[in-house]
C-alpha positions as CSV (number, residue, x, y, z in Angstrom):
1,X,-15.8,-15.4,-3.2
2,X,-16.9,-17.9,-5.8
3,X,-16.6,-21.6,-4.8
4,X,-16.1,-22.8,-8.4
5,X,-14.6,-26.1,-9.4
6,X,-12.6,-27.9,-6.7
7,X,-9.4,-29.9,-6.4
8,X,-8.2,-32.1,-3.5
9,X,-4.6,-32.1,-2.6
10,X,-3.6,-35.1,-0.3
11,X,-1.2,-33.8,2.4
12,X,0.3,-35.0,5.6
13,X,-1.2,-33.9,8.9
14,X,1.7,-31.6,9.5
15,X,1.3,-30.0,6.1
16,X,-2.5,-29.5,6.6
17,X,-1.8,-27.8,10.0
18,X,0.8,-25.5,8.3
19,X,-1.5,-24.6,5.5
20,X,-4.4,-23.9,7.8
21,X,-2.3,-22.0,10.4
22,X,-3.3,-20.8,13.9
23,X,-7.0,-20.1,13.8
24,X,-7.0,-20.6,10.1
25,X,-5.0,-17.5,9.5
26,X,-2.7,-19.0,6.9
27,X,-5.6,-20.3,4.9
28,X,-7.2,-16.8,5.0
29,X,-4.1,-15.2,3.7
30,X,-4.1,-17.7,0.8
31,X,-7.8,-17.2,0.1
32,X,-7.4,-13.4,0.0
33,X,-4.3,-13.6,-2.2
34,X,-5.8,-16.0,-4.9
35,X,-9.5,-15.4,-4.5
36,X,-10.0,-19.2,-3.9
37,X,-11.7,-21.0,-1.1
38,X,-9.5,-23.4,0.9
39,X,-11.0,-26.1,3.1
40,X,-9.3,-28.8,5.2
41,X,-11.7,-31.8,5.4
42,X,-9.0,-34.2,6.6
43,X,-6.2,-35.9,4.8
44,X,-5.4,-32.9,2.7
45,X,-6.7,-29.6,1.4
46,X,-9.5,-28.8,-1.0
47,X,-9.0,-25.7,-3.2
48,X,-12.1,-24.2,-4.8
49,X,-12.1,-21.5,-7.5
50,X,-11.4,-20.7,-11.1
51,X,-8.6,-22.6,-12.8
52,X,-6.0,-19.8,-12.6
53,X,-6.8,-19.2,-8.9
54,X,-6.5,-22.9,-8.1
55,X,-3.2,-23.2,-10.0
56,X,-1.6,-20.4,-8.1
57,X,-3.0,-21.4,-4.7
58,X,-1.9,-25.0,-5.2
59,X,1.7,-23.8,-6.0
60,X,1.8,-21.8,-2.7
61,X,0.2,-24.7,-0.8
62,X,2.7,-27.2,-2.1
63,X,5.6,-24.9,-1.2
64,X,4.3,-24.7,2.4
65,X,3.6,-28.4,2.6
66,X,7.2,-29.2,1.5
67,X,8.5,-27.0,4.3
68,X,6.3,-28.6,6.9
69,X,7.2,-32.1,5.7
70,X,10.9,-31.2,6.3
71,X,10.0,-30.5,9.9
72,X,10.4,-26.8,9.6
73,X,8.2,-24.2,11.2
74,X,5.8,-22.4,8.8
75,X,5.1,-18.8,9.8
76,X,3.0,-16.0,8.3
77,X,6.2,-14.7,6.8
78,X,6.7,-18.0,5.0
79,X,3.1,-17.9,3.7
80,X,3.7,-14.4,2.3
81,X,6.9,-15.6,0.6
82,X,5.0,-18.6,-1.0
83,X,2.2,-16.3,-2.1
84,X,4.7,-13.8,-3.6
85,X,6.5,-16.5,-5.5
86,X,3.3,-18.0,-6.9
87,X,2.1,-14.6,-8.0
88,X,5.4,-13.6,-9.6
89,X,5.8,-16.9,-11.5
90,X,2.2,-16.5,-12.7
91,X,2.9,-12.9,-13.9
92,X,0.4,-11.4,-11.4
93,X,2.4,-9.0,-9.4
94,X,1.0,-5.6,-10.3
95,X,-1.7,-3.7,-8.3
96,X,-5.2,-4.7,-9.1
97,X,-8.4,-2.7,-8.6
98,X,-12.0,-3.8,-8.7
99,X,-12.1,-2.9,-12.4
100,X,-8.9,-4.8,-13.2
101,X,-5.2,-4.1,-13.2
102,X,-4.1,-0.6,-12.4
103,X,-1.8,0.4,-15.3
104,X,0.8,3.1,-15.5
105,X,-0.1,5.9,-17.9
106,X,3.3,7.5,-18.3
107,X,6.9,6.3,-18.3
108,X,7.4,8.0,-14.9
109,X,4.5,6.1,-13.4
110,X,6.0,2.8,-14.7
111,X,9.3,3.7,-12.9
112,X,7.3,4.6,-9.8
113,X,5.5,1.2,-9.7
114,X,8.8,-0.5,-10.2
115,X,10.3,1.4,-7.3
116,X,7.3,0.5,-5.1
117,X,7.8,-3.1,-5.9
118,X,11.5,-3.2,-5.3
119,X,12.2,-0.8,-2.4
120,X,11.1,-0.7,1.2
121,X,10.9,3.2,1.3
122,X,9.9,5.2,-1.8
123,X,9.6,9.0,-1.9
124,X,7.4,10.4,-4.7
125,X,7.8,14.1,-5.3
126,X,5.9,16.2,-7.8
127,X,2.8,18.2,-8.7
128,X,-0.8,17.2,-8.2
129,X,-2.3,14.9,-10.9
130,X,0.8,12.8,-11.5
131,X,-0.6,9.7,-9.7
132,X,1.7,9.8,-6.7
133,X,-1.0,9.0,-4.2
134,X,-3.3,6.9,-6.3
135,X,-0.6,4.5,-7.4
136,X,0.7,4.2,-3.9
137,X,-2.8,3.3,-2.7
138,X,-3.3,0.8,-5.5
139,X,0.1,-0.8,-4.7
140,X,-0.7,-1.0,-1.0
141,X,-4.2,-2.4,-1.6
142,X,-2.7,-5.0,-3.9
143,X,-0.2,-6.0,-1.1
144,X,-3.1,-6.2,1.4
145,X,-5.4,-8.3,-0.9
146,X,-2.5,-10.7,-1.7
147,X,-1.7,-11.2,1.9
148,X,1.8,-9.8,1.6
149,X,1.0,-7.3,4.4
150,X,-1.5,-7.4,7.2
151,X,-2.5,-3.8,7.2
152,X,-2.6,-0.7,5.0
153,X,-1.9,2.4,7.1
154,X,-2.5,5.8,5.6
155,X,-1.4,9.0,7.4
156,X,-1.4,12.6,6.5
157,X,-0.7,15.9,8.3
158,X,-3.9,17.6,9.4
159,X,-3.0,21.0,7.9
160,X,-5.5,23.2,6.2
161,X,-4.5,24.4,2.7
162,X,-4.5,28.1,3.3
163,X,-7.9,28.3,5.2
164,X,-9.1,27.7,8.7
165,X,-11.7,24.9,8.8
166,X,-12.6,25.6,12.4
167,X,-14.0,23.1,14.9
168,X,-15.0,19.8,13.4
169,X,-17.7,17.8,15.4
170,X,-17.8,14.1,15.7
171,X,-15.6,11.2,16.6
172,X,-12.0,10.6,15.4
173,X,-13.0,9.1,12.1
174,X,-15.4,12.0,11.4
175,X,-12.8,14.6,12.2
176,X,-10.0,12.9,10.2
177,X,-11.9,11.8,7.1
178,X,-12.3,15.4,5.5
179,X,-8.5,15.6,5.5
180,X,-8.2,12.1,4.0
181,X,-10.8,12.6,1.2
182,X,-8.3,12.0,-1.7
183,X,-7.1,8.8,-0.1
184,X,-10.5,7.5,0.7
185,X,-11.7,8.3,-2.9
186,X,-8.7,6.3,-4.2
187,X,-9.4,3.4,-1.9
188,X,-13.1,3.3,-2.7
189,X,-12.3,3.3,-6.4
190,X,-9.8,0.5,-6.1
191,X,-11.6,-1.7,-3.5
192,X,-15.2,-0.6,-3.7
193,X,-17.0,1.2,-0.9
194,X,-18.3,-2.0,0.8
195,X,-14.9,-3.8,1.0
196,X,-13.3,-0.5,2.1
197,X,-15.8,-0.3,5.0
198,X,-15.3,-3.9,6.0
199,X,-11.6,-3.7,6.0
200,X,-11.6,-0.5,8.0
201,X,-13.9,-2.1,10.5
202,X,-11.6,-5.0,10.9
203,X,-8.6,-2.8,11.3
204,X,-6.9,-3.9,8.1
205,X,-7.1,-0.4,6.7
206,X,-6.2,2.4,9.1
207,X,-6.4,6.1,8.3
208,X,-5.1,8.5,10.9
209,X,-3.2,11.8,11.2
210,X,0.6,11.7,11.7
211,X,0.3,12.7,15.4
212,X,-1.3,9.3,16.0
213,X,1.7,7.4,14.7
214,X,3.9,8.5,17.6
215,X,5.2,5.7,19.8
216,X,4.0,2.9,17.5
217,X,5.8,0.2,15.5
218,X,4.0,-0.8,12.3
219,X,5.0,-4.3,11.4
220,X,3.9,-6.2,8.2
221,X,2.2,-3.1,7.0
222,X,2.3,-0.9,3.9
223,X,2.4,2.7,5.1
224,X,1.5,5.7,3.0
225,X,2.5,9.2,4.2
226,X,0.5,11.5,2.0
227,X,0.9,15.3,1.6
228,X,4.2,14.9,3.4
229,X,5.4,18.4,2.5
230,X,3.1,19.6,5.3
231,X,4.9,17.4,7.9
232,X,7.6,19.1,10.0
233,X,11.1,17.8,10.2
234,X,10.4,16.2,13.6
235,X,7.2,14.6,12.4
236,X,8.9,13.3,9.3
237,X,11.7,11.6,11.3
238,X,9.1,10.2,13.7
239,X,6.9,8.7,11.0
240,X,9.8,7.3,9.0
241,X,11.0,5.4,12.1
242,X,7.7,3.7,12.6
243,X,8.6,1.0,10.2
244,X,8.7,-2.4,11.8
245,X,9.4,-6.0,10.6
246,X,8.1,-6.6,7.1
247,X,6.9,-3.0,6.6
248,X,7.2,-0.9,3.5
249,X,6.4,2.8,3.1
250,X,5.6,5.3,0.4
251,X,6.0,9.0,1.1
252,X,4.3,11.4,-1.3
253,X,4.1,15.2,-1.6
254,X,4.8,18.3,-3.5
255,X,7.6,20.4,-2.0
256,X,6.3,23.5,-3.8
257,X,2.9,23.3,-2.0
258,X,3.9,23.7,1.7
259,X,1.0,25.0,3.9
260,X,3.0,25.1,7.1
261,X,3.3,28.5,8.9
262,X,7.0,28.2,8.5
263,X,7.7,26.6,5.1
264,X,11.3,26.1,6.0
265,X,10.3,23.5,8.6
266,X,8.9,21.1,6.0
267,X,10.5,17.7,6.5
268,X,9.9,16.2,3.0
269,X,12.7,17.9,1.0
270,X,15.0,17.6,4.1
271,X,14.4,13.8,4.4
272,X,15.1,13.3,0.7
273,X,18.3,15.3,0.8
274,X,19.7,13.0,3.5
275,X,18.2,9.7,2.5
276,X,18.6,9.7,-1.3
277,X,21.2,7.0,-2.1
278,X,20.6,5.0,1.1
279,X,20.2,1.3,0.4
280,X,16.5,0.3,0.2
281,X,15.4,3.9,-0.5
282,X,14.1,5.1,-3.9
283,X,13.2,8.7,-4.9
284,X,10.8,9.4,-7.8
285,X,10.5,12.9,-9.2
286,X,7.5,13.8,-11.3
287,X,7.2,16.9,-13.5
288,X,4.4,18.8,-15.2
289,X,4.5,16.5,-18.3
290,X,3.6,13.6,-16.0
291,X,0.2,15.1,-15.1
292,X,-2.6,12.7,-16.1
293,X,-5.6,14.9,-15.2
294,X,-7.3,17.4,-17.5
295,X,-4.8,18.6,-20.1
296,X,-5.2,22.1,-18.8
297,X,-3.8,21.0,-15.4
298,X,-0.4,20.5,-17.0
299,X,-0.4,24.0,-18.5
300,X,-1.5,25.4,-15.1
301,X,1.4,23.7,-13.3
302,X,3.9,24.9,-16.0
303,X,2.6,28.5,-15.6
304,X,3.0,28.5,-11.8
305,X,6.5,26.9,-12.2
306,X,7.5,29.6,-14.6
307,X,6.2,32.3,-12.3
308,X,8.1,30.9,-9.3
309,X,11.3,30.8,-11.4
310,X,10.8,34.5,-12.3
311,X,10.4,35.5,-8.7
312,X,13.5,33.8,-7.4
313,X,16.3,36.3,-6.5
């Protein structure tokens, strides 16, 4: 993080304590959100960074200081609200990767990003190559970097795609990572390998099979359920009910690519059928024309769709 030019904001002692937070947690959230360095030398706060970073950080700090000076408690939730308002008013709400903003390439992707920004639970259905997982990862990484969530949790059924992989040696991470390769590639592309490693080591990014979600409550987290067509109905219900306070979730999958022994047990289509239209839930459906991989992939998807239609009774 670049120190850059600095500005000093004189604040009351109560406001300084609120901006710093317990063990400096509030200041860390602000630093991650705006890529600025925040110090509390006494009598106020020093904000170091580029002009845009300082401006947005100052706006959030002033909102928190005003709350503290009114005698109100300032919690991490209040810090997230202040960050979100400063980002929104500055026009900086979209997901950002290490190579800049992650932009939608199709109209459907634009609608998808809008749904992710405005709904607590988003289902994304459609063929491979439509950006379902990558954009969910980009959105979740953006929420984590901006301090709007504390953790990014990615889960996926450990189901082989038509082949038996056999015994996998190693610890939990080594066993799970082969199943999570697409997600890890997306996270590495967005955050960079080193930042991904650091955040996994700190527990800010967690990658685990669906079975490890049982019995947990995930608060202030962005949760991605990938390849959800391979989760059973019971697993789907279980993982959907893991959402705790301040949590958001994206569920992605292709209902036409079920690898379960009994395809009728897939929970993705069932969940969409009963939850579509529920307040706070959005459903995005992608089609072959939304594929953004090699142009041949769209034609392959169309050919398989046509064949499936011919074989229906």
